[in-house]
C-alpha positions in Angstrom: -57.6 128.6 -78.3 -55.9 125.1 -77.4 -55.7 123.6 -73.8 -53.6 120.7 -73.0 -53.1 118.3 -70.2 -49.2 118.6 -69.5 -48.6 116.0 -66.9 -50.6 114.2 -64.0 -48.8 113.2 -60.7 -49.9 111.2 -57.8 -48.6 110.8 -54.3 -49.6 108.0 -52.2 -50.1 108.6 -48.2 -47.9 107.3 -45.9 -50.2 104.5 -44.5 -51.5 101.6 -46.1 -53.2 98.2 -45.6 -54.5 95.6 -47.3 -58.0 94.5 -47.2 -57.4 91.2 -45.3 -55.6 93.1 -42.6 -58.3 95.6 -42.0 -60.6 92.8 -41.0 -59.4 92.6 -37.4 -59.9 96.2 -37.0 -63.7 95.5 -38.3 -64.1 92.9 -35.2 -62.9 95.7 -32.7 -65.5 98.2 -34.4 -68.2 96.0 -34.6 -68.1 94.7 -31.0 -71.5 94.6 -29.2 -73.1 94.7 -32.3 -75.4 92.0 -34.0 -73.3 89.2 -35.3 -75.3 89.1 -38.5 -74.4 92.9 -38.9 -70.7 92.0 -38.5 -70.6 89.0 -40.8 -72.4 91.4 -43.5 -69.7 94.1 -42.9 -66.9 91.8 -43.4 -68.7 90.4 -46.8 -68.8 94.0 -48.1 -65.4 94.7 -47.2 -64.1 91.3 -49.1 -66.2 91.9 -51.8 -65.7 95.6 -52.6 -63.1 94.8 -55.2 -60.7 96.8 -53.3 -57.3 94.9 -52.2 -55.6 97.8 -50.3 -56.2 101.3 -49.4 -54.1 104.1 -48.4 -54.7 106.6 -45.5 -53.4 110.1 -44.2 -54.6 108.6 -40.5 -52.6 105.9 -38.9 -55.0 102.9 -38.7 -55.7 103.1 -35.0 -56.7 106.6 -35.3 -59.3 105.7 -37.8 -61.0 103.4 -35.3 -60.4 105.3 -32.3 -63.4 107.7 -31.1 -62.4 111.2 -31.3 -63.9 114.5 -31.9 -65.0 115.9 -35.2 -62.3 118.9 -34.2 -59.4 116.5 -33.7 -59.9 114.5 -37.0 -60.5 117.6 -38.9 -57.0 119.1 -37.2 -55.4 115.8 -38.5 -56.9 116.2 -41.8 -55.8 119.8 -42.2 -52.4 119.1 -41.1 -51.9 116.1 -43.4 -53.5 117.5 -46.5 -51.2 120.6 -46.3 -48.2 118.4 -45.9 -49.0 115.8 -48.7 -50.2 118.8 -50.9 -46.9 120.5 -50.8 -45.0 117.5 -51.7 -47.5 116.7 -54.5 -47.3 119.8 -56.1 -43.4 120.0 -55.6 -43.4 116.5 -57.3 -45.6 117.8 -60.2 -43.5 120.7 -60.9 -40.3 118.8 -61.0 -41.9 116.4 -63.4 -43.1 119.3 -65.8 -39.8 121.2 -65.3 -41.9 124.3 -64.3 -41.2 126.7 -61.6 -44.0 127.5 -58.9 -43.9 131.2 -59.9 -45.0 130.0 -63.5 -48.4 129.1 -62.2 -51.2 131.5 -62.9 -54.1 129.6 -61.8 -54.5 127.1 -58.6 -57.6 125.1 -58.2 -57.8 123.1 -55.2 -60.4 120.2 -54.7 -61.4 118.5 -51.4 -64.7 117.6 -49.8 -63.4 115.3 -46.8 -62.5 118.1 -44.3 -63.1 121.7 -43.8 -60.2 124.2 -44.0 -60.7 128.2 -44.1 -58.1 129.4 -45.5 -58.2 126.6 -48.0 -55.2 124.3 -49.1 -54.3 126.7 -52.1 -53.5 129.5 -49.5 -51.0 127.5 -47.9 -49.6 126.1 -50.9 -48.8 129.6 -52.3 -47.1 130.4 -49.3 -45.2 127.2 -49.1 -44.1 126.9 -52.6 -43.7 131.0 -52.9 -46.0 131.2 -55.8 -46.7 134.5 -57.4 -48.7 137.0 -55.4 -51.4 137.5 -58.1 -51.8 133.7 -58.7 -55.6 133.3 -59.2 -57.0 130.8 -56.8 -60.3 128.8 -56.5 -61.0 126.1 -53.9 -63.9 123.8 -54.8 -65.2 121.9 -51.6 -68.6 120.7 -52.3 -68.6 118.5 -55.5 -67.4 115.4 -54.2 -66.1 112.6 -56.2 -67.1 114.7 -59.7 -64.5 117.3 -58.5 -61.5 116.2 -60.1 -63.2 116.6 -63.4 -64.8 119.7 -62.5 -61.4 121.2 -61.6 -60.3 120.1 -65.1 -63.4 122.1 -66.7 -62.7 125.3 -64.7 -59.2 125.2 -65.7 -59.9 124.8 -69.3 -62.3 127.7 -69.3 -59.7 130.0 -67.5 -57.0 128.9 -70.2 -59.2 129.2 -73.2 -59.7 132.9 -71.9 -56.0 133.4 -71.3 -53.6 132.1 -74.0 -50.1 131.2 -72.8 -51.0 130.5 -69.3 -50.5 127.6 -66.9 -53.0 125.9 -64.3 -52.6 123.3 -61.5 -55.7 121.3 -60.4 -54.8 119.7 -57.1 -57.0 116.9 -55.5 -56.2 115.9 -52.1 -58.9 113.6 -50.3 -59.0 111.8 -46.9 -62.2 109.8 -46.6 -60.7 108.3 -43.5 -61.4 111.5 -41.8 -65.0 111.0 -42.5 -65.4 107.6 -41.0 -67.9 107.5 -38.0 -67.1 105.1 -35.5 -70.5 105.2 -33.9 -72.4 104.9 -37.2 -73.4 101.6 -38.2 -75.6 102.6 -41.0 -75.1 100.8 -44.7 -73.8 104.1 -46.0 -70.9 104.5 -43.5 -70.1 100.6 -43.9 -70.1 100.9 -47.5 -68.1 104.0 -47.9 -65.6 102.5 -45.5 -65.2 99.2 -47.6 -64.7 101.4 -50.9 -63.0 104.5 -50.2 -59.3 105.2 -49.7 -57.1 108.6 -49.3 -55.3 110.0 -52.0 -53.7 113.0 -53.6 -53.2 113.9 -57.4 -52.1 116.9 -59.4 -52.8 117.9 -62.9 -50.8 120.5 -64.7 -52.5 122.2 -67.9 -51.6 125.1 -70.1 -52.7 127.0 -73.0 -49.1 127.6 -74.4 -48.7 127.3 -78.1 -45.8 124.6 -77.9 -47.3 122.4 -75.3 -47.1 118.8 -75.4 -49.9 116.3 -74.0 -53.6 115.5 -74.8 -55.7 118.5 -75.9 -58.9 119.0 -74.3 -61.5 119.3 -77.0 -64.5 119.9 -75.2 -66.2 119.8 -71.7 -69.8 119.4 -70.4 -71.7 119.3 -67.0 -74.9 117.2 -66.7 -77.1 117.8 -63.8 -79.9 115.5 -62.6 -83.1 117.2 -61.4 -84.4 116.2 -57.9 -81.6 114.0 -57.1 -79.7 115.9 -54.4 -80.7 113.3 -51.9 -78.5 110.8 -53.5 -75.0 111.4 -52.5 -73.1 113.7 -50.0 -72.6 114.4 -46.5 -74.5 115.8 -43.6 -72.7 118.0 -41.3 -73.2 116.3 -37.5 -71.7 117.1 -34.2 -69.6 113.9 -34.7 -68.3 114.9 -38.3 -69.4 114.3 -41.9 -71.9 111.6 -42.1 -72.0 109.9 -45.3 -75.0 110.1 -47.5 -74.9 107.2 -50.3 -78.3 106.3 -51.5 -78.9 102.9 -53.0 -80.7 104.3 -56.0 -77.5 105.8 -57.5 -76.5 102.9 -60.0 -80.2 102.8 -61.4 -80.1 106.7 -61.6 -77.0 106.6 -63.7 -78.3 103.7 -66.0 -81.4 105.7 -66.6 -79.5 108.9 -67.6 -76.4 107.3 -69.1 -77.5 107.8 -72.8 -78.6 111.4 -72.1 -75.2 112.1 -70.7 -73.1 110.4 -73.2 -74.6 110.9 -76.5 -75.4 114.3 -76.8 -72.0 115.3 -75.8 -70.5 113.1 -78.2 -72.9 114.2 -81.1 -72.2 118.0 -80.5 -68.4 117.0 -81.4 -69.6 115.0 -84.5 -68.5 111.8 -82.8 -70.0 108.4 -81.4 -68.9 105.9 -78.9 -67.3 103.9 -81.6 -64.8 107.0 -82.1 -63.6 107.0 -78.4 -60.5 104.9 -78.0 -60.1 105.5 -74.2 -62.6 105.8 -71.3 -61.4 107.3 -68.3 -64.0 106.7 -65.8 -64.2 107.4 -62.1 -64.7 104.4 -60.1 -67.3 105.0 -57.5 -67.5 101.5 -56.3 -68.5 97.8 -57.1 -72.1 98.4 -58.4 -71.4 101.7 -60.2 -68.2 99.9 -61.8 -70.4 96.9 -62.7 -73.0 99.0 -64.3 -71.1 101.2 -66.3 -68.7 98.3 -67.3 -72.0 96.5 -68.7 -73.1 99.7 -70.5 -69.6 99.9 -72.1 -69.3 96.1 -72.9 -72.3 96.5 -75.0 -70.6 99.3 -76.8 -67.5 97.1 -77.4 -65.2 99.2 -75.1 -63.6 98.6 -71.7 -62.9 100.4 -68.3 -60.1 98.1 -67.2 -57.8 100.9 -66.0 -60.8 102.2 -63.7 -61.3 98.7 -62.3 -57.5 98.4 -61.6 -57.4 101.9 -59.7 -60.4 100.6 -57.6 -58.6 97.6 -56.9 -55.4 99.3 -55.9 -56.3 102.2 -54.2 -60.1 102.1 -53.5 -62.4 105.1 -54.2 -60.3 108.5 -53.5 -63.1 110.8 -54.3 -62.0 113.5 -56.5 -58.3 112.3 -56.7 -59.5 108.8 -58.3 -60.1 109.9 -61.8 -56.6 111.5 -61.8 -55.1 108.4 -60.9 -57.0 106.7 -63.7 -56.0 109.6 -66.1 -52.2 109.2 -65.3 -52.2 105.5 -66.3 -53.2 106.8 -69.9 -50.8 109.8 -69.9 -47.8 107.6 -69.1 -48.5 105.3 -72.3 -47.5 106.1 -75.8 -51.0 106.8 -77.1 -50.9 107.3 -81.0 -51.8 110.7 -82.3 -55.6 111.6 -82.9 -56.8 108.8 -80.5 -59.8 110.3 -78.4 -60.5 109.8 -74.8 -63.4 110.3 -72.5 -63.1 111.4 -68.8 -66.5 110.8 -66.9 -67.5 111.1 -63.2 -70.5 111.5 -61.0 -70.9 113.3 -57.8 -73.3 115.1 -55.3 -76.0 117.3 -56.7 -76.6 114.8 -58.6 -74.2 115.4 -61.5 -71.9 114.1 -64.2 -68.8 115.8 -65.5 -67.2 115.2 -69.0 -64.1 116.2 -70.6 -63.2 115.0 -74.4 -59.5 114.5 -75.0 -57.5 114.2 -78.1 -53.9 113.0 -78.4 
C-alpha cells in the first residue's frame, strides 16, 4: 500500500525577535548573577547560529516570573489558536475538506493539555465524529517524524484514507526564569516556537513523495540524556552534554542497517532532511555527512531562521524540499533524535 506526503504547511507565531534584540532581556534576566555567567550566556546566544526565533508568548511574558499554571494557560490558549489556523491553512492548500480526515495526530511536548489539542481541532473544524485521534506528548524533538511513522502505519492498513500530523510547540513556555543551569541557558539560546502540519494519504491517485519505509532506533541506558523534569515551577529542561557523542557513536548503526534493508547506501540518498537539534549536533552530523559527500544546508538554514522548534522543526525542513521540483525517483531520508534516547527515520521517494 502506497502512502504519500501530500502537503506540508507551516504557520509562524505572532511574536518574533532577532537574537541581537534579545540580548537586553538577558541583562535583565541575569541581574544579580555572576558577571562571568552573564558574559557566557550572551556568548552562547550569539554563537547559537540562530538569527531569530518566533514565540507564542509576548517577549515580556517570557522574561516575567509567573506560575506554571499561568504559563500553561497561555500555552494552551495559543496552541489551540495557532493549531486551528494551521490546519485550516493546510486543508486549503491541499483542497481537502476537514471532514475528509480519517486520522489526526497531534504532537507537542512543551505544555500539558487534557483534553489534547486534537479534541479542540475536531470541534473547531467540524471534523467527523468517527475520526481516529492520537496525541503524542512525550517524544520531544523526535515526535514530528514519529507522527509520520504512526500515520504511515495507519494508512498502510487502511487504503484510500487521509491523515493529518500536526506539530505545535512552544519551548518559550518551558523557559524557567529562576533556572541558571547550562541546560536552561542553552535551550533558551537555540529554541523557538513553531507550528507545522503534514497531510498524508493512501489514496491511489495521490501526489507527493512516497514513504518507502520507516524505522525507530532506541538507545539503551540513555534516558538521562534529554527530556523534562516536572517541577513546581514548570518543565525543567534536561539536556546532557553527552548527546552529540552518543549520536556520533551510534550514527552508523542507525543509518546503515536502515538503508541496507532497503537495498540502498548513503550514495543513493539525494536529500537529507535532518532535525537541527542545536549547533553542536548540527556540526557533528554535518561533519559525518560531509565525509559521505552530502550536505544538510536546509537544516542549517531552518535553525538560523527559526531556531529549534522541537517536533515541528523537521517539518519546516521537509517543507523546503516539498516546495521544490525534485526529479522523479530521487530519494530523501528524514532523521530526528529525541528523549528516550531514540532516533526516528523515514525514507522518501519522489
